[in-house]
N, CA and C of each residue as an Amber inpcrd file, in Angstrom:
protein
   195
 -47.7220000 -13.5670000  38.4030000 -46.3760000 -13.5190000  38.9620000
 -45.4440000 -14.4660000  38.2050000 -45.9600000 -15.6310000  37.8530000
 -45.1380000 -16.5920000  37.1150000 -44.7410000 -16.0580000  35.7400000
 -45.6100000 -15.2360000  35.1480000 -45.3340000 -14.6840000  33.8200000
 -44.4920000 -13.4190000  33.8630000 -44.2260000 -12.9220000  35.0780000
 -43.4160000 -11.7120000  35.2640000 -44.0050000 -10.5080000  34.5210000
 -45.3190000 -10.3340000  34.5970000 -45.9740000  -9.2200000  33.9240000
 -45.6000000  -7.9040000  34.5820000 -45.6270000  -6.8320000  33.7910000
 -45.3710000  -5.5000000  34.3180000 -46.6470000  -4.8890000  34.8830000
 -47.7680000  -5.1530000  34.2070000 -49.0550000  -4.5740000  34.5970000
 -50.1560000  -5.5910000  34.3440000 -51.0870000  -5.6870000  35.2810000
 -52.2270000  -6.5930000  35.1560000 -53.4450000  -5.8040000  34.7000000
 -54.1070000  -6.2800000  33.6500000 -55.3230000  -5.6730000  33.1280000
 -56.4540000  -6.6900000  33.2690000 -57.2470000  -6.5760000  34.3320000
 -58.3500000  -7.5280000  34.5130000 -59.4590000  -7.2660000  33.4960000
 -60.0250000  -8.3290000  32.9670000 -61.0980000  -8.2110000  31.9720000
 -62.2930000  -9.0670000  32.3830000 -63.4020000  -8.8200000  31.7390000
 -64.6370000  -9.5850000  31.9490000 -65.1570000  -9.4980000  33.3750000
 -65.1600000  -8.3040000  33.9170000 -65.7730000  -8.0700000  35.2290000
 -66.5440000  -6.7560000  35.1460000 -67.6160000  -6.6380000  35.8660000
 -68.3250000  -5.3810000  35.9860000 -69.3110000  -5.0320000  34.8850000
 -69.3700000  -5.8190000  33.8290000 -70.3060000  -5.4830000  32.7650000
 -71.6790000  -6.1090000  33.0190000 -71.6990000  -7.3330000  33.5000000
 -72.9480000  -8.0410000  33.7520000 -72.9460000  -8.6270000  35.1510000
 -74.1140000  -8.7100000  35.7610000 -74.2550000  -9.4000000  37.0400000
 -74.7120000 -10.8120000  36.7280000 -73.7780000 -11.7590000  36.7280000
 -74.0910000 -13.1390000  36.3650000 -73.7340000 -14.1370000  37.4620000
 -73.2040000 -13.6750000  38.5480000 -72.7310000 -14.5850000  39.5910000
 -73.4830000 -14.3310000  40.8950000 -73.1800000 -15.1400000  41.8860000
 -73.8190000 -15.0030000  43.1880000 -73.1760000 -13.9100000  44.0390000
 -72.0340000 -13.3790000  43.6020000 -71.3930000 -12.2860000  44.3340000
 -71.7640000 -10.9610000  43.6770000 -71.4840000  -9.8630000  44.3600000
 -71.7700000  -8.5510000  43.7880000 -70.8750000  -8.3080000  42.5730000
 -71.2940000  -7.4140000  41.6980000 -70.5720000  -7.1840000  40.4510000
 -69.1660000  -6.6640000  40.6670000 -68.9190000  -5.9840000  41.7900000
 -67.6020000  -5.3910000  42.0170000 -66.6910000  -6.2130000  42.9440000
 -67.1600000  -7.3550000  43.4060000 -66.3290000  -8.1660000  44.3010000
 -65.0170000  -8.6200000  43.6550000 -65.0180000  -9.1130000  42.4070000
 -63.7470000  -9.5610000  41.8180000 -62.6820000  -8.4640000  41.7760000
 -63.0460000  -7.2540000  41.3510000 -62.0470000  -6.1910000  41.2480000
 -61.6360000  -5.6890000  42.6290000 -62.5400000  -5.7050000  43.5740000
 -62.1950000  -5.2920000  44.9360000 -61.1710000  -6.2550000  45.5260000
 -61.4130000  -7.5450000  45.3810000 -60.4680000  -8.5520000  45.8940000
 -59.1270000  -8.4660000  45.1660000 -59.1760000  -8.2800000  43.8500000
 -57.9480000  -8.1970000  43.0610000 -57.1280000  -6.9620000  43.4150000
 -57.7890000  -5.8410000  43.6170000 -57.0950000  -4.6050000  43.9810000
 -56.3540000  -4.7650000  45.3030000 -57.0060000  -5.3680000  46.2640000
 -56.3710000  -5.6100000  47.5690000 -55.1630000  -6.5200000  47.4190000
 -55.3170000  -7.6120000  46.6730000 -54.2230000  -8.5710000  46.4910000
 -53.0660000  -7.9580000  45.7010000 -53.3690000  -7.2240000  44.6420000
 -52.3070000  -6.6020000  43.8370000 -51.5030000  -5.6210000  44.6730000
 -52.1880000  -4.8520000  45.4950000 -51.5040000  -3.9050000  46.3750000
 -50.6190000  -4.6420000  47.3800000 -51.1350000  -5.7290000  47.9150000
 -50.3970000  -6.5070000  48.9170000 -49.1000000  -7.0880000  48.3580000
 -49.1460000  -7.5550000  47.1110000 -47.9570000  -8.1920000  46.5320000
 -47.1430000  -7.2480000  45.6450000 -47.5870000  -5.9860000  45.5280000
 -46.8370000  -5.0000000  44.7540000 -46.9680000  -5.1470000  43.2540000
 -48.1120000  -5.6220000  42.7770000 -48.3410000  -5.7950000  41.3450000
 -49.0790000  -4.5850000  40.7940000 -48.5640000  -3.9840000  39.7340000
 -49.2070000  -2.8280000  39.1110000 -50.4940000  -3.2950000  38.4270000
 -51.5630000  -2.5450000  38.6550000 -52.8830000  -2.8990000  38.1560000
 -53.4470000  -1.7200000  37.3900000 -54.0030000  -1.9650000  36.2030000
 -54.6770000  -0.9070000  35.4600000 -56.1630000  -1.2280000  35.3950000
 -56.9890000  -0.2130000  35.6370000 -58.4300000  -0.4270000  35.7500000
 -59.2100000   0.5800000  34.8960000 -59.1000000   0.4680000  33.5770000
 -59.8200000   1.4110000  32.7300000 -61.3260000   1.1940000  32.8020000
 -62.0620000   2.2750000  32.6190000 -63.5100000   2.1600000  32.4920000
 -63.8070000   1.4880000  31.1530000 -64.9810000   0.9240000  31.0020000
 -65.3510000   0.2940000  29.7400000 -65.2100000   1.3320000  28.6310000
 -64.3910000   1.0160000  27.6360000 -64.1520000   1.9090000  26.5120000
 -62.9730000   2.8580000  26.6740000 -62.3980000   2.9350000  27.8760000
 -61.2590000   3.8250000  28.1110000 -59.9840000   3.2290000  27.5330000
 -59.1380000   4.0760000  26.9630000 -57.9070000   3.6230000  26.3320000
 -56.8460000   3.1880000  27.3300000 -56.1150000   2.1470000  26.9430000
 -54.8780000   1.7410000  27.5960000 -53.8240000   1.7570000  26.4950000
 -52.7380000   2.4780000  26.7040000 -51.6650000   2.5360000  25.7130000
 -50.4350000   1.8890000  26.3460000 -50.0420000   0.7560000  25.7880000
 -48.9530000  -0.0430000  26.3430000 -47.6900000   0.8010000  26.4980000
 -47.0630000   0.6810000  27.6460000 -45.8440000   1.4100000  28.0100000
 -46.0430000   2.9300000  28.0400000 -47.2990000   3.3900000  28.1310000
 -47.5310000   4.8220000  28.1430000 -48.6640000   5.2320000  29.0810000
 -49.8640000   4.7110000  28.8510000 -51.0430000   5.1470000  29.5860000
 -51.7560000   3.9550000  30.2290000 -51.7860000   3.9440000  31.5570000
 -52.4390000   2.8860000  32.3120000 -53.3940000   3.5190000  33.3210000
 -54.6860000   3.6150000  32.9900000 -55.6420000   4.2010000  33.9330000
 -55.6670000   3.4210000  35.2500000 -55.6850000   4.1480000  36.3620000
 -55.6790000   3.4940000  37.6730000 -56.8080000   3.9730000  38.5890000
 -57.6670000   4.8520000  38.0890000 -58.7620000   5.3500000  38.9120000
 -59.6870000   4.2020000  39.3200000 -60.0240000   4.1550000  40.5820000
 -60.9420000   3.1130000  41.0740000 -62.3750000   3.6210000  40.9250000
 -62.8560000   3.6560000  39.7030000 -64.1180000   4.2630000  39.3350000
 -65.3300000   3.5160000  39.8780000 -65.1890000   2.2820000  40.2560000
 -66.3060000   1.4900000  40.7490000 -66.6300000   1.7790000  42.2160000
 -65.7190000   2.4640000  42.9130000 -65.9590000   2.7890000  44.3250000
 -66.9320000   3.9520000  44.4450000 -67.7910000   3.8870000  45.4240000
 -68.7340000   4.9670000  45.6540000 -68.0160000   6.1040000  46.3620000
 -68.3100000   7.3110000  45.9890000 -67.6670000   8.4870000  46.6020000
 -68.2270000   8.7630000  47.9630000
């Protein structure tokens, strides 16, 4: 918020289980907070393209169907 970003791209989550919390807890908490404060969030799958000012994947692929 201080940096006045247009879109938040979280990195370094979901690839390895290295913490005491579940692998998807950081993105779950961040998604809730971003929605609450109205911050645009992009959540590409590992290897998926993000094209600045054009393509921002938003699918919540980590959620179970």
